[in-house]
HTML snippet that shows the backbone in 3Dmol.js (N, CA, C, O; Angstrom):
<script src="https://3Dmol.org/build/3Dmol-min.js"></script>
<div id="view" style="width:600px;height:400px;position:relative"></div>
<script>
const pdb = `
ATOM      1  N   MET A   1      40.163  20.898 -66.760  1.00  0.00           N
ATOM      2  CA  MET A   1      39.969  20.883 -67.759  1.00  0.00           C
ATOM      3  C   MET A   1      40.218  22.036 -68.504  1.00  0.00           C
ATOM      4  O   MET A   1      40.484  23.168 -68.100  1.00  0.00           O
ATOM      5  N   SER A   2      40.032  21.371 -70.296  1.00  0.00           N
ATOM      6  CA  SER A   2      40.294  22.323 -71.239  1.00  0.00           C
ATOM      7  C   SER A   2      38.657  23.300 -71.928  1.00  0.00           C
ATOM      8  O   SER A   2      37.848  22.642 -72.582  1.00  0.00           O
ATOM      9  N   LYS A   3      38.462  24.412 -71.738  1.00  0.00           N
ATOM     10  CA  LYS A   3      37.327  25.292 -72.283  1.00  0.00           C
ATOM     11  C   LYS A   3      37.875  25.729 -74.469  1.00  0.00           C
ATOM     12  O   LYS A   3      38.715  26.439 -75.022  1.00  0.00           O
ATOM     13  N   THR A   4      37.556  25.454 -74.601  1.00  0.00           N
ATOM     14  CA  THR A   4      37.453  25.346 -76.358  1.00  0.00           C
ATOM     15  C   THR A   4      35.878  25.729 -76.876  1.00  0.00           C
ATOM     16  O   THR A   4      34.936  24.938 -76.824  1.00  0.00           O
ATOM     17  N   PHE A   5      35.799  27.363 -77.475  1.00  0.00           N
ATOM     18  CA  PHE A   5      34.565  27.789 -78.108  1.00  0.00           C
ATOM     19  C   PHE A   5      35.117  27.729 -79.505  1.00  0.00           C
ATOM     20  O   PHE A   5      36.290  27.487 -79.790  1.00  0.00           O
ATOM     21  N   GLU A   6      34.097  27.988 -80.373  1.00  0.00           N
ATOM     22  CA  GLU A   6      34.401  28.097 -81.587  1.00  0.00           C
ATOM     23  C   GLU A   6      33.722  29.153 -82.616  1.00  0.00           C
ATOM     24  O   GLU A   6      32.545  28.843 -82.801  1.00  0.00           O
ATOM     25  N   VAL A   7      34.153  30.421 -83.409  1.00  0.00           N
ATOM     26  CA  VAL A   7      34.215  31.437 -83.360  1.00  0.00           C
ATOM     27  C   VAL A   7      33.297  31.229 -84.726  1.00  0.00           C
ATOM     28  O   VAL A   7      33.758  30.798 -85.782  1.00  0.00           O
ATOM     29  N   VAL A   8      32.175  31.539 -84.556  1.00  0.00           N
ATOM     30  CA  VAL A   8      31.250  31.764 -86.307  1.00  0.00           C
ATOM     31  C   VAL A   8      30.563  34.056 -86.478  1.00  0.00           C
ATOM     32  O   VAL A   8      30.009  34.888 -85.758  1.00  0.00           O
ATOM     33  N   GLU A   9      31.278  33.951 -88.219  1.00  0.00           N
ATOM     34  CA  GLU A   9      29.695  35.247 -87.844  1.00  0.00           C
ATOM     35  C   GLU A   9      28.675  35.528 -89.099  1.00  0.00           C
ATOM     36  O   GLU A   9      28.407  35.431 -90.296  1.00  0.00           O
ATOM     37  N   LEU A  10      28.441  35.830 -88.174  1.00  0.00           N
ATOM     38  CA  LEU A  10      26.670  36.001 -89.267  1.00  0.00           C
ATOM     39  C   LEU A  10      26.282  36.982 -89.048  1.00  0.00           C
ATOM     40  O   LEU A  10      26.485  37.731 -88.092  1.00  0.00           O
ATOM     41  N   VAL A  11      25.746  37.067 -89.822  1.00  0.00           N
ATOM     42  CA  VAL A  11      24.414  38.079 -90.452  1.00  0.00           C
ATOM     43  C   VAL A  11      22.698  38.534 -89.852  1.00  0.00           C
ATOM     44  O   VAL A  11      21.493  38.408 -90.070  1.00  0.00           O
ATOM     45  N   GLY A  12      23.313  38.892 -89.321  1.00  0.00           N
ATOM     46  CA  GLY A  12      21.138  38.803 -88.954  1.00  0.00           C
ATOM     47  C   GLY A  12      20.548  40.555 -89.873  1.00  0.00           C
ATOM     48  O   GLY A  12      21.143  41.609 -90.092  1.00  0.00           O
ATOM     49  N   ILE A  13      19.187  40.083 -90.160  1.00  0.00           N
ATOM     50  CA  ILE A  13      18.869  41.540 -91.072  1.00  0.00           C
ATOM     51  C   ILE A  13      17.462  41.260 -90.496  1.00  0.00           C
ATOM     52  O   ILE A  13      16.814  40.224 -90.348  1.00  0.00           O
ATOM     53  N   SER A  14      17.171  42.871 -90.160  1.00  0.00           N
ATOM     54  CA  SER A  14      15.479  43.103 -89.629  1.00  0.00           C
ATOM     55  C   SER A  14      14.517  43.778 -90.341  1.00  0.00           C
ATOM     56  O   SER A  14      15.170  44.541 -91.054  1.00  0.00           O
ATOM     57  N   THR A  15      13.349  43.948 -90.570  1.00  0.00           N
ATOM     58  CA  THR A  15      13.223  45.210 -91.026  1.00  0.00           C
ATOM     59  C   THR A  15      12.232  45.451 -89.485  1.00  0.00           C
ATOM     60  O   THR A  15      11.024  45.690 -89.493  1.00  0.00           O
ATOM     61  N   GLU A  16      13.058  45.323 -88.284  1.00  0.00           N
ATOM     62  CA  GLU A  16      12.040  46.089 -86.838  1.00  0.00           C
ATOM     63  C   GLU A  16      13.379  46.845 -86.135  1.00  0.00           C
ATOM     64  O   GLU A  16      13.097  47.744 -85.343  1.00  0.00           O
ATOM     65  N   SER A  17      14.412  46.641 -86.294  1.00  0.00           N
ATOM     66  CA  SER A  17      15.284  47.142 -85.075  1.00  0.00           C
ATOM     67  C   SER A  17      16.928  46.732 -85.836  1.00  0.00           C
ATOM     68  O   SER A  17      17.034  45.957 -86.787  1.00  0.00           O
ATOM     69  N   LEU A  18      17.885  47.311 -85.293  1.00  0.00           N
ATOM     70  CA  LEU A  18      19.395  46.740 -85.348  1.00  0.00           C
ATOM     71  C   LEU A  18      19.179  45.502 -83.923  1.00  0.00           C
ATOM     72  O   LEU A  18      19.386  44.368 -84.354  1.00  0.00           O
ATOM     73  N   SER A  19      18.866  45.505 -82.587  1.00  0.00           N
ATOM     74  CA  SER A  19      18.551  44.408 -81.586  1.00  0.00           C
ATOM     75  C   SER A  19      17.498  43.675 -81.914  1.00  0.00           C
ATOM     76  O   SER A  19      16.869  43.004 -81.095  1.00  0.00           O
ATOM     77  N   ASP A  20      17.209  43.760 -83.251  1.00  0.00           N
ATOM     78  CA  ASP A  20      15.734  42.468 -83.166  1.00  0.00           C
ATOM     79  C   ASP A  20      17.254  41.646 -85.055  1.00  0.00           C
ATOM     80  O   ASP A  20      17.057  40.572 -85.623  1.00  0.00           O
ATOM     81  N   ALA A  21      18.123  42.367 -85.315  1.00  0.00           N
ATOM     82  CA  ALA A  21      18.426  41.568 -86.532  1.00  0.00           C
ATOM     83  C   ALA A  21      19.389  40.832 -84.959  1.00  0.00           C
ATOM     84  O   ALA A  21      19.194  39.665 -84.617  1.00  0.00           O
ATOM     85  N   VAL A  22      20.287  41.681 -84.263  1.00  0.00           N
ATOM     86  CA  VAL A  22      21.240  40.982 -83.480  1.00  0.00           C
ATOM     87  C   VAL A  22      20.688  38.918 -82.640  1.00  0.00           C
ATOM     88  O   VAL A  22      21.236  37.819 -82.559  1.00  0.00           O
ATOM     89  N   LYS A  23      19.119  39.650 -82.170  1.00  0.00           N
ATOM     90  CA  LYS A  23      18.564  38.470 -82.122  1.00  0.00           C
ATOM     91  C   LYS A  23      18.477  37.106 -82.918  1.00  0.00           C
ATOM     92  O   LYS A  23      18.785  35.932 -82.716  1.00  0.00           O
ATOM     93  N   GLN A  24      17.787  38.005 -84.126  1.00  0.00           N
ATOM     94  CA  GLN A  24      17.753  37.068 -85.001  1.00  0.00           C
ATOM     95  C   GLN A  24      19.223  35.759 -85.033  1.00  0.00           C
ATOM     96  O   GLN A  24      19.216  34.539 -84.874  1.00  0.00           O
ATOM     97  N   ALA A  25      20.144  36.578 -85.264  1.00  0.00           N
ATOM     98  CA  ALA A  25      21.563  36.033 -86.296  1.00  0.00           C
ATOM     99  C   ALA A  25      22.023  34.887 -83.972  1.00  0.00           C
ATOM    100  O   ALA A  25      22.763  33.926 -83.764  1.00  0.00           O
ATOM    101  N   LEU A  26      21.207  35.647 -82.998  1.00  0.00           N
ATOM    102  CA  LEU A  26      21.763  34.292 -81.966  1.00  0.00           C
ATOM    103  C   LEU A  26      20.687  33.507 -81.551  1.00  0.00           C
ATOM    104  O   LEU A  26      20.717  32.977 -80.441  1.00  0.00           O
ATOM    105  N   GLU A  27      19.534  33.337 -82.469  1.00  0.00           N
ATOM    106  CA  GLU A  27      18.449  32.725 -82.827  1.00  0.00           C
ATOM    107  C   GLU A  27      19.086  31.334 -82.919  1.00  0.00           C
ATOM    108  O   GLU A  27      19.100  30.272 -82.297  1.00  0.00           O
ATOM    109  N   SER A  28      19.732  32.026 -84.282  1.00  0.00           N
ATOM    110  CA  SER A  28      20.173  30.306 -85.635  1.00  0.00           C
ATOM    111  C   SER A  28      21.199  30.162 -85.248  1.00  0.00           C
ATOM    112  O   SER A  28      21.662  29.037 -85.437  1.00  0.00           O
ATOM    113  N   ALA A  29      22.079  31.174 -84.526  1.00  0.00           N
ATOM    114  CA  ALA A  29      23.436  30.478 -83.634  1.00  0.00           C
ATOM    115  C   ALA A  29      23.205  29.269 -83.104  1.00  0.00           C
ATOM    116  O   ALA A  29      23.866  28.231 -83.157  1.00  0.00           O
ATOM    117  N   GLY A  30      21.553  29.688 -82.265  1.00  0.00           N
ATOM    118  CA  GLY A  30      21.939  28.998 -81.240  1.00  0.00           C
ATOM    119  C   GLY A  30      21.413  27.412 -81.071  1.00  0.00           C
ATOM    120  O   GLY A  30      21.564  26.595 -80.164  1.00  0.00           O
ATOM    121  N   LYS A  31      20.527  27.342 -82.742  1.00  0.00           N
ATOM    122  CA  LYS A  31      20.054  25.638 -83.205  1.00  0.00           C
ATOM    123  C   LYS A  31      20.996  24.886 -82.947  1.00  0.00           C
ATOM    124  O   LYS A  31      20.605  23.719 -82.904  1.00  0.00           O
ATOM    125  N   GLU A  32      22.554  25.048 -82.664  1.00  0.00           N
ATOM    126  CA  GLU A  32      23.224  23.890 -83.626  1.00  0.00           C
ATOM    127  C   GLU A  32      23.905  23.936 -82.188  1.00  0.00           C
ATOM    128  O   GLU A  32      23.422  22.942 -81.646  1.00  0.00           O
ATOM    129  N   LYS A  33      24.856  24.608 -81.167  1.00  0.00           N
ATOM    130  CA  LYS A  33      25.306  24.302 -79.879  1.00  0.00           C
ATOM    131  C   LYS A  33      24.673  25.760 -79.441  1.00  0.00           C
ATOM    132  O   LYS A  33      23.878  26.469 -80.058  1.00  0.00           O
ATOM    133  N   PRO A  34      25.226  25.935 -78.315  1.00  0.00           N
ATOM    134  CA  PRO A  34      24.823  27.236 -77.181  1.00  0.00           C
ATOM    135  C   PRO A  34      25.348  27.897 -77.385  1.00  0.00           C
ATOM    136  O   PRO A  34      26.531  27.577 -77.509  1.00  0.00           O
ATOM    137  N   VAL A  35      25.001  29.369 -77.605  1.00  0.00           N
ATOM    138  CA  VAL A  35      26.039  30.157 -77.443  1.00  0.00           C
ATOM    139  C   VAL A  35      26.260  30.676 -76.158  1.00  0.00           C
ATOM    140  O   VAL A  35      25.432  30.763 -75.251  1.00  0.00           O
ATOM    141  N   GLY A  36      28.438  31.298 -76.142  1.00  0.00           N
ATOM    142  CA  GLY A  36      28.721  31.660 -75.093  1.00  0.00           C
ATOM    143  C   GLY A  36      28.677  32.842 -75.180  1.00  0.00           C
ATOM    144  O   GLY A  36      28.147  33.235 -74.140  1.00  0.00           O
ATOM    145  N   TRP A  37      28.895  33.589 -75.746  1.00  0.00           N
ATOM    146  CA  TRP A  37      28.455  34.710 -76.381  1.00  0.00           C
ATOM    147  C   TRP A  37      29.147  35.360 -77.648  1.00  0.00           C
ATOM    148  O   TRP A  37      29.705  34.709 -78.532  1.00  0.00           O
ATOM    149  N   PHE A  38      29.033  36.713 -77.608  1.00  0.00           N
ATOM    150  CA  PHE A  38      28.720  37.221 -78.894  1.00  0.00           C
ATOM    151  C   PHE A  38      29.164  38.996 -78.795  1.00  0.00           C
ATOM    152  O   PHE A  38      28.890  39.687 -77.814  1.00  0.00           O
ATOM    153  N   GLU A  39      29.962  39.558 -80.153  1.00  0.00           N
ATOM    154  CA  GLU A  39      30.395  40.524 -80.563  1.00  0.00           C
ATOM    155  C   GLU A  39      29.601  41.349 -81.704  1.00  0.00           C
ATOM    156  O   GLU A  39      29.964  41.107 -82.856  1.00  0.00           O
ATOM    157  N   VAL A  40      28.832  42.047 -81.577  1.00  0.00           N
ATOM    158  CA  VAL A  40      28.040  43.090 -82.843  1.00  0.00           C
ATOM    159  C   VAL A  40      29.789  43.055 -83.602  1.00  0.00           C
ATOM    160  O   VAL A  40      30.615  43.329 -82.731  1.00  0.00           O
ATOM    161  N   THR A  41      30.203  42.880 -84.488  1.00  0.00           N
ATOM    162  CA  THR A  41      31.207  43.619 -85.277  1.00  0.00           C
ATOM    163  C   THR A  41      31.234  44.508 -86.319  1.00  0.00           C
ATOM    164  O   THR A  41      32.225  44.842 -86.969  1.00  0.00           O
ATOM    165  N   GLU A  42      29.732  44.997 -86.494  1.00  0.00           N
ATOM    166  CA  GLU A  42      29.010  46.350 -88.102  1.00  0.00           C
ATOM    167  C   GLU A  42      27.626  46.069 -88.122  1.00  0.00           C
ATOM    168  O   GLU A  42      26.794  45.250 -88.511  1.00  0.00           O
ATOM    169  N   GLN A  43      27.781  47.187 -87.492  1.00  0.00           N
ATOM    170  CA  GLN A  43      25.959  47.678 -87.855  1.00  0.00           C
ATOM    171  C   GLN A  43      26.264  48.221 -89.629  1.00  0.00           C
ATOM    172  O   GLN A  43      27.297  48.383 -90.280  1.00  0.00           O
ATOM    173  N   ARG A  44      24.374  48.423 -90.032  1.00  0.00           N
ATOM    174  CA  ARG A  44      24.771  48.752 -91.278  1.00  0.00           C
ATOM    175  C   ARG A  44      22.863  48.439 -91.178  1.00  0.00           C
ATOM    176  O   ARG A  44      22.153  47.809 -90.395  1.00  0.00           O
ATOM    177  N   GLY A  45      22.577  49.348 -92.553  1.00  0.00           N
ATOM    178  CA  GLY A  45      20.628  49.192 -93.449  1.00  0.00           C
ATOM    179  C   GLY A  45      21.230  49.453 -94.769  1.00  0.00           C
ATOM    180  O   GLY A  45      22.376  49.692 -95.149  1.00  0.00           O
ATOM    181  N   ARG A  46      19.810  49.299 -95.481  1.00  0.00           N
ATOM    182  CA  ARG A  46      19.810  49.947 -96.678  1.00  0.00           C
ATOM    183  C   ARG A  46      18.352  49.509 -97.049  1.00  0.00           C
ATOM    184  O   ARG A  46      17.727  48.454 -96.947  1.00  0.00           O
ATOM    185  N   VAL A  47      18.129  50.511 -97.427  1.00  0.00           N
ATOM    186  CA  VAL A  47      16.321  51.297 -98.370  1.00  0.00           C
ATOM    187  C   VAL A  47      15.607  50.237 -99.616  1.00  0.00           C
ATOM    188  O   VAL A  47      15.548  50.606-100.789  1.00  0.00           O
ATOM    189  N   THR A  48      15.336  49.527 -99.372  1.00  0.00           N
ATOM    190  CA  THR A  48      14.894  48.289-100.027  1.00  0.00           C
ATOM    191  C   THR A  48      14.218  49.488-101.621  1.00  0.00           C
ATOM    192  O   THR A  48      14.021  50.697-101.500  1.00  0.00           O
ATOM    193  N   GLN A  49      14.021  48.761-102.815  1.00  0.00           N
ATOM    194  CA  GLN A  49      13.094  49.200-104.027  1.00  0.00           C
ATOM    195  C   GLN A  49      11.482  49.575-103.178  1.00  0.00           C
ATOM    196  O   GLN A  49      10.980  50.577-103.686  1.00  0.00           O
ATOM    197  N   ASP A  50      10.867  49.151-102.360  1.00  0.00           N
ATOM    198  CA  ASP A  50       9.928  49.482-101.624  1.00  0.00           C
ATOM    199  C   ASP A  50       9.888  50.642-100.619  1.00  0.00           C
ATOM    200  O   ASP A  50       8.898  51.225-100.176  1.00  0.00           O
ATOM    201  N   ASP A  51      11.099  50.830-100.377  1.00  0.00           N
ATOM    202  CA  ASP A  51      10.962  52.051 -99.449  1.00  0.00           C
ATOM    203  C   ASP A  51      11.376  52.012 -98.146  1.00  0.00           C
ATOM    204  O   ASP A  51      11.586  53.035 -97.495  1.00  0.00           O
ATOM    205  N   LYS A  52      11.543  50.604 -97.607  1.00  0.00           N
ATOM    206  CA  LYS A  52      11.242  49.860 -96.824  1.00  0.00           C
ATOM    207  C   LYS A  52      13.097  49.719 -95.905  1.00  0.00           C
ATOM    208  O   LYS A  52      14.175  49.352 -96.371  1.00  0.00           O
ATOM    209  N   VAL A  53      12.701  50.222 -94.448  1.00  0.00           N
ATOM    210  CA  VAL A  53      14.722  50.297 -93.951  1.00  0.00           C
ATOM    211  C   VAL A  53      14.918  48.893 -93.557  1.00  0.00           C
ATOM    212  O   VAL A  53      13.972  48.238 -93.120  1.00  0.00           O
ATOM    213  N   GLU A  54      16.224  48.344 -93.704  1.00  0.00           N
ATOM    214  CA  GLU A  54      16.162  46.647 -93.524  1.00  0.00           C
ATOM    215  C   GLU A  54      17.388  47.158 -93.143  1.00  0.00           C
ATOM    216  O   GLU A  54      18.168  47.857 -93.789  1.00  0.00           O
ATOM    217  N   PHE A  55      17.506  46.502 -91.426  1.00  0.00           N
ATOM    218  CA  PHE A  55      18.956  46.447 -90.357  1.00  0.00           C
ATOM    219  C   PHE A  55      19.357  45.232 -90.885  1.00  0.00           C
ATOM    220  O   PHE A  55      18.744  44.456 -91.618  1.00  0.00           O
ATOM    221  N   GLN A  56      20.683  45.162 -90.323  1.00  0.00           N
ATOM    222  CA  GLN A  56      21.667  44.352 -90.751  1.00  0.00           C
ATOM    223  C   GLN A  56      23.130  44.284 -90.123  1.00  0.00           C
ATOM    224  O   GLN A  56      24.128  44.795 -90.633  1.00  0.00           O
ATOM    225  N   VAL A  57      23.108  43.900 -89.484  1.00  0.00           N
ATOM    226  CA  VAL A  57      24.256  43.421 -88.180  1.00  0.00           C
ATOM    227  C   VAL A  57      25.107  42.676 -88.674  1.00  0.00           C
ATOM    228  O   VAL A  57      24.927  42.643 -89.891  1.00  0.00           O
ATOM    229  N   THR A  58      25.843  42.133 -88.405  1.00  0.00           N
ATOM    230  CA  THR A  58      27.582  41.436 -88.052  1.00  0.00           C
ATOM    231  C   THR A  58      28.146  41.141 -86.930  1.00  0.00           C
ATOM    232  O   THR A  58      28.873  42.045 -86.520  1.00  0.00           O
ATOM    233  N   ILE A  59      28.074  39.915 -86.053  1.00  0.00           N
ATOM    234  CA  ILE A  59      28.049  39.468 -85.153  1.00  0.00           C
ATOM    235  C   ILE A  59      28.856  38.595 -84.799  1.00  0.00           C
ATOM    236  O   ILE A  59      28.604  37.682 -85.585  1.00  0.00           O
ATOM    237  N   LYS A  60      29.813  38.188 -84.022  1.00  0.00           N
ATOM    238  CA  LYS A  60      30.963  36.964 -84.464  1.00  0.00           C
ATOM    239  C   LYS A  60      30.016  36.308 -82.655  1.00  0.00           C
ATOM    240  O   LYS A  60      29.662  36.988 -81.691  1.00  0.00           O
ATOM    241  N   VAL A  61      29.912  34.893 -82.874  1.00  0.00           N
ATOM    242  CA  VAL A  61      28.942  34.329 -81.848  1.00  0.00           C
ATOM    243  C   VAL A  61      30.283  33.102 -81.480  1.00  0.00           C
ATOM    244  O   VAL A  61      30.716  32.505 -82.466  1.00  0.00           O
ATOM    245  N   GLY A  62      30.715  32.861 -80.518  1.00  0.00           N
ATOM    246  CA  GLY A  62      31.197  32.134 -79.502  1.00  0.00           C
ATOM    247  C   GLY A  62      30.849  30.930 -78.975  1.00  0.00           C
ATOM    248  O   GLY A  62      31.183  30.905 -77.790  1.00  0.00           O
ATOM    249  N   ARG A  63      30.273  29.820 -79.358  1.00  0.00           N
ATOM    250  CA  ARG A  63      30.329  28.308 -79.390  1.00  0.00           C
ATOM    251  C   ARG A  63      30.777  27.535 -79.002  1.00  0.00           C
ATOM    252  O   ARG A  63      31.307  26.746 -79.785  1.00  0.00           O
ATOM    253  N   LYS A  64      30.864  27.196 -77.076  1.00  0.00           N
ATOM    254  CA  LYS A  64      31.583  25.899 -76.560  1.00  0.00           C
ATOM    255  C   LYS A  64      32.124  25.070 -77.053  1.00  0.00           C
ATOM    256  O   LYS A  64      32.071  24.997 -75.826  1.00  0.00           O
ATOM    257  N   LEU A  65      32.766  24.100 -77.710  1.00  0.00           N
ATOM    258  CA  LEU A  65      33.040  23.000 -78.379  1.00  0.00           C
ATOM    259  C   LEU A  65      32.884  21.611 -76.958  1.00  0.00           C
ATOM    260  O   LEU A  65      33.080  20.426 -77.229  1.00  0.00           O
TER     261      LEU A  65
END
`;
const viewer = $3Dmol.createViewer("view");
viewer.addModel(pdb, "pdb");
viewer.setStyle({}, {cartoon: {color: "spectrum"}});
viewer.zoomTo();
viewer.render();
</script>
């Protein structure tokens, strides 16, 4: 039996933490197909105009086809 995965790149955003940003992206990815694995490829943040901190992560998600 062959195992084939698709790889999707997503950006998660949170005002709470980097880990919450990852969870947000994984929840979105899991709505279509079950997530098999993920890899965090970038971490960054920004300060909004009203001085709030926004955490952003780019992740690659593997989903079994």
